[in-house]
N, C-alpha and C positions, 0 to 999 in steps of 0.2 A: 704794503701788506704785512700784517703782524706775524710773529712767529707761530702763534696759536692757529692762525688761519692757514698757514702753509704746512702745518703738521699733517701727515698722511691720514691720521684717524679722523680729522675734522673736515676733510674735503668731501664734496659730493661725489659719490661713486659714478663712474661712467661704465658703459656696457661695451664689452669687446666680444668678438666671435659670435654675433647674434645669428643663431642657426634655427631657432624656433620661431613660430609665427608671433609677431609682436602683440597680438590680442590675448595671448595666454597669460594668466597671472604668474608672477614670479614666486617661487618657493625658495626662500633663503635657507641654506643648510649651514648650520654652525657646527663645526667639527667638535667643539667643546660641549655641545648640548644637542645631541642627535635626537633624544626623545621629543624635544620641542619641535624639531622638523617633522617627526611622525605625527604629532598632534595637529600641526598646521596642514599636513597632507590630508589628515582625516577630515578637517573642516572643509577642504576643497572638494573631497569626494562626496561629503554630505550635501554640499551645495549643488554638486553636479547631479545627484539623485540616481545614479546608475548602479550604485552598490547597495547591497542589503546584508542583513545578518541572518544566517541560517545555522541553527545550532550555536556553536561558538566560532563560526567561520565567516569571514567576509566573502560574499559571493556576488556574481553578476549574472545577468541573463544574456546568453549569447545565442546566436542562430547557428544551428548545425543541421545540414541537409534540409534547410527550409523550415525548420521548426525551432522554437526557443528551448534552450536547455540551461539548467543551472550549473555554473562552473565555480569551483572554489578558487579563490585568489591565493596562490602561494607567493613567496617573496619575488620570484621572477616575474610573475604576472603583474604584481604590484608595480614593479619598475616600468613595465610596458604601459600599463594603464595610467600611471602618473604622468608620463610624458604626453598623454593625449589631453590632459586637462590643465597642466601647468608647465612651468619652465623652471626646473631646478637650477639654482645658481649658488655660487659661493663668492665671498668677498676676498680679494687678495690685493696685496700692494705690488704695483708694477711701476718701476722707475719713479718711485716717490709719490705715486698717486694710488688711491683706492679705486679698484675697478671691480665690476660684477662680471663674473665669467660663467657661462652656461656649463653645466656638468651633467653626467648621467647620475640619476638618483642613486646614492650609495646603497649597497645591499644591506648594510646595517640598519638604515632607516626603514627599508622595505620589510626587513624581518621584524623590527619593532612594531610596525604597523600590522603585519599579518598575524602576529602572535596574540594580540589583545584587541580584536575587533569589537568585542562587547562594550568597550569603553568609548567607542566613537559615536554612539547614538544613531546608528543606521536603522532603517525601518526593517522589521522582521519579515522574512519571506517564508511562508508556510507551504508553498507549492506553486505549480503552474496549472492554470485552467484553460483548456482548449474549447470549452463550451460556456454556456451562460452561467451566471451566478444566480442562485435561487434564494428566496426569502420566505419566512414562515407564512407571510400574508398572501403568498401567491405571486409576488413580484418577480420578474425575470429581468436581470441586468445583462446587457450584452456589450458594455463599453470595454475598449482595449486599454491596457496599461495596468498600473498597480491599483488594486482594490483594497483600500484601507480597512474597511470593516472585516474582511476575511484574511487579509495579509497575503493574498494570492496575486501572482502576475497573470493577467488575463490576456489571451490572444484576441478576444473579441469575436462576436458573431452577430451579423445583422440580418441573416436570412431565416431566423426562427419566426414562425407565424403561429401564434396561439391566441384564441379568442380571449377577451378580457374576462368573460364570465361563461365558461363552457357549460353546457347543459349535460344531463345524463346521456342524452342521445348523441351529443358531440363526443363524449367519452367512449361510448360503445362503438361509434364509427372509427374513432382513433385506434381502439383496440383491434378492430378488424384490419385496419391498415397496417398495424404493427405486426400482426400475425402472418400476413400474406407472404413476405419474402422467405419465411422459414418453414413453410408448409411441407416441403419435401424432405426435411431432416427427420431421421429415425428416432424421435423421442420414444423412450422405452415403453411407456404406457399409452401410446397414441391410439386413437381410433381413426381409422382411415376411411376415405371415401368409399361408397359401396362398389364402385367399378374401377377404383384405382388404389391398389394397396401401397403405392409409394407416396401417397399424399395425405396429409392430415385432413380430416373432415372439419373444415372451418365452420360448419353449421352447428357443431357441437361445442360445448364449453372446453377450454384448454384442459388437458390432463395435468397431472402434477409436474411432470418433467418439462412440458412446454411452459406451464405457468412459472416454474422456477426460472426458466431462461428469460421470460418476459420481465420478471422481477430483476434479473441480472442486468438487462438493458437499462431499466429505469435506475438501478443502482449506479451504473456507470455515469449516467447523466446527473444524478443527484450528488455523487461523491464529493465534488469540490466544495459543496455547501453543507455537508454533514461531517461531524468530527470522527465518527466511527461507522463502519459498515462491515458485515460479514464478508468473508472471501467466497469465491465461486469455484466449485469443483465440477468439471465436465468430464465424465468418465464413461467407459464402455467395457464390455466383457473382456476378460484377459486374452482369450485365444481367438476371438472373432470380433475384436473391436477396432482393428486397423481400418482406416478409410470410412469411418462413420461420420466424420465431419466435426470432430471436437475442436480442432484448431480453427476451422472456419467460423464456428459459432463464437469462439472467444474473440477472434479478430473482428468479427462483424459488430459485436457489442462495443468494442473500442472505436471502430470507425464511426459508428453512430454518435458516440459521445465526444470523440476528439478529432475526427476527420482523418485519422490515419491508423494503420495497423501497428501494434507494438512489435518491437524486436523480442523474439522469444529467447529465454534462457533455459538451460538444462540444469538438473539438480547437481551435477558434478559427482566426484568420487565419494564424497562424504558430506555430512551435515555442515562441517566447517566451510566447505566450498560454497554450499548453498547460502550460508549466512553472509559470506563475502559478496556474493553477487547481489543479494537482496540489499545489503548495506550500500553498495555502489549505486543501485537504483534509487535508494532513498536520498542519497546526497544530491543526485541530479534532479530530484523532484519529478521523476517520470510519472505520468498520470495513470499508467496501466502496467502492472508487473505481471507478465505472462510466464509462468513456469510450465514448460511444455514437455509432454512425453515422459511423465513419471510413471513407468509401467511396472506392474507386478511388485509394488513396494508399499510399505507403510510410511506415510509422510510424517516426519517429525522435525520440528525446528523451534527452539525456544524464541529465537528472534522473530520468526513468523508469527508465533502466538502473540508476542508483544506488539508487533506492527498492527495486527488486526484489532486488538482490544485496548491498546494504550496510545494516547496521543497527547503530548509527544512520547516517543519511544526512545530508549537509549541504545546507541550502537557505537561501535568503534570504527573510526574512519581509517582506511589503509594509510600506514605511515605515521599514525599517531597512537599514543599509548592510552590516552584518557578516553572515557566514555563520553559521547556527545549526545545531547537530547535533540531529536529531530521531529518536527511536525511533518505529517504526511497527509495527503489527500489522494493517495493512490488506490486504485482498484487492484486487488490481488486475485488472480485467476490461475487455477492449476488444471491441467488436462492429463489424462493417462488411461491406460487400459489395465484393468484389474488392480486399481489403486485403492488403498484404504487410508484413512487418516487416523492418527493415534487419538486416544480418548481425550487428551487435553485439547485437541484441535476440533473435535467433533462439533461442539456448539458454535464454533467460529466459521463454519462453512454452510452454504446452501448448495445442494447437489442436483445437477442435471444428469440424468442417466440416458445414454443412447444405446439402442440395440437394433441393428439392421435386420435381425431375424433371418440371417443367412450366414453360411459358413465363411464366405470370402467377400465381405462388403467392399474391400478395396478394389474389386473388379467392376463395381458399379460405375456408370458413366456420369461425369460432371461436365458442365459446359465451360468451366475454366474461367468464367468472368463473374462469378458470384460476388466477390468482394468489390469488383468494379461497379456492379449494379448497386451495391449498398452505398458506395461512395457517391454515385450519381444521385441517389435518392436520399442522401444523408439528411438534408434539411427537412425533407418531408417526414421522414421517420422520426427524427428528433422532435419535430413539432407535434407529431402524434403522441409520442411518449410524454411530452411536457403538457399536452392537453389533458391527459389522464392525471398527471401530477397536480396541475392547477385545479382541476375539478375536485380532486381529493382534498386539497387544502381549503377550498371555499365551501365545502359542504360537510355536514355531519355524517360520517360513515362509521360503520362498525369496525372494530379492531380484531386482528387475528391473535394467534397464540403469543404470549409474551416471550421475549428473548432478551435476557440480561445483557446490558452494555449497548444494545442496538435499538433502543426505544425510538429515537428520532428517525433512524433509518426505516423502521417498521412503519411509522406513520406516513413517511414520505414516499418510499419506494415500493412497499409491499401492500399496505392496506387499500389504496385506491384500486389495485388490480383485484384484490379479493372481493371488493364491493361490486366489481364487474363480472364476477363469476369464476375467477381463477382459483386454483387450489393453493393452500398455504404451504410454502416450502419448509417452514419450521416444523411441521408435523413429521417430517422425515428424520429429524435428529434422533428421536428415540429408536428408530429402526437402524440408523447408522451405528448408534452405541451398541445395540444388540449384536450387530455383525462385526464389531471391532475385534480383530484377532487377539489382541492383548486382553481385552475385557473377557472374551470367551475363555481364554486360558485361566484368567484369575477366577472366574466363576466356577470353572471345573475344579480348580484347586480348592476353593473354599467349600464347594459342595462335598467333595470327598472328606475334607476336614470335619464338616458337620456330621457326616455319616459315621465317621470313626470315633469322634470324641464328643459329639453333642455340644452342650454348652459348658463342658468342663474346662477350667483353665489349663492350658497345655503349653509346655515349653517346646521350643523348636527342636531340642535334642530328642524329643519323643517321636518325631516324625520318621516313618520308615522310608527306605530308599525309593520304593515304588510310588509313594505319595509325593516325595520331594521332586521326582521327575516330572510331575504334572505342572510344576512351576517353571519348566524349561531351563534355560541357562541360569535362572535365579536360584535353582536348587543344587547347583554344582558344589557349593561350599557353604559352610555355616554363615560366614560373613555376608555373602551375597543373599542368602535366604533371609537373614536378619534385616537387611536393607529393604528387601522386597516386602516383608511383612510390615515394616515400619511405615511404608507408604499407605497401608490400609488402615492404620490406627484411627479409630473413630470414623471410619469411612462406611458409607452405605453403598453397596454395589451388588447388582444381580439378585436382590432379595436378601442379602446378608448384611449384618452389622458387625464390624470387627472392633473388639475392645482389647486394649493392651494394658496388662497389669505389670507394674514394676515393683521390685522388692529391694529397697535400699539402693545405695549408690552403685554397688557392684553386683547386685543380685541379678540373676537371669530373668528376662521378661517372660511372661506367660500371656497367651492370647485366648480370647473367648470369641467364638463365631456363633452368632445368634441369627435366627430367622426374623425378618421384619414383616410388618403388615403388608408391604408391597409384594412379598413373595407370592 
């Protein structure tokens, strides 16, 4: 044997300490080139197919309490998952021979892998769908697994039964079936049966509140397949709204669409806490975000606005400093007594109003098994809703009022119900704007401005104290009032048009408040 053949570097390595199953491929870790190990690990994960890219994070779909949930892989999880798909090894010289020794994946390799997952070529994951995937031509897909056209992980459903070409009569029958379980809920504008004031008269067309709830159910079923949809607000009166069934209605819509009721979250102490909880739900790709019991408040949230009207939306993940773009297919639902939404959110919500028409609705009797009955009949109710959807997709139907950003949602989830005699939930947006406390305050402030100064250019210094008080907290200081008025520059609100005049770089601004034709 020659000297070159006996040199340790030229000998065939042997394996010692074999502790991993022999069928797992080996991942050779070179201490002098750890990035190469991270790249090889990425190739193995890509071939395995169980990792995805969500935002800028490597994620996997895991089962928690019987349902799939998206989980971000930090470097510790990378180590654990790496040993499921490969056998990390190093080469070392032992008694003059090169041997391959199994090792735990070095944390440095795991961190390199976890920090730059966008370079590894994983499939994008936009969310998790617990119902069928819908297509514009009326197709309904129920296969389980990763759906490449939508980027969704699908649980799969084989119990949906919908006619290939439903008729108008089929759609009307489906609407009657969908209304039946909710006939005892106190929709505010309901018309009740002649001899039973506690039950909606199903012989009459649905009122606006019942119609909006039916649209909400169809929204929950269509949501995985449409990029944007308005959020749902289920509210009741401030002092007599407890026990009206807001939470039950929200959970029932989720059960029909997903098969389970969502975990409710509360708003928390401030807006920052709400944003954290919403961001956590986005990361996990939960299909239904239920913000429960927001009572006696005006709902505000920049992240909530973004989630409803932008896809992807940018959010900051806990423990990371950079903003991360996240796709979402989540239904956003808010419940509360005496709740209002800020004007920026008004056009982003459809509203279901409940009113039991009694002082203590919480004393009413419930059978306690309502959600169980919805679960038991989920497939039948989902089939009824999708019959209405498919009928709408296959036939020429009239459209309701336009709603910017939500055109596809309107055609899929709202217009088929309007064609069957339901009321248009979009018609309520003007009413909500009218009742928005901030808007009312602004209109009162501008009305008084117009009474006092007409259309004369007026600086803020000219405003008297009693007029500034109409701006609420915005009138406490000149700086606050200046920011308040700057918001209205070139704005049309409540029949007024606000024009801002500036004079030079340091000159004080003057404002003109004019009446518009809409007044």
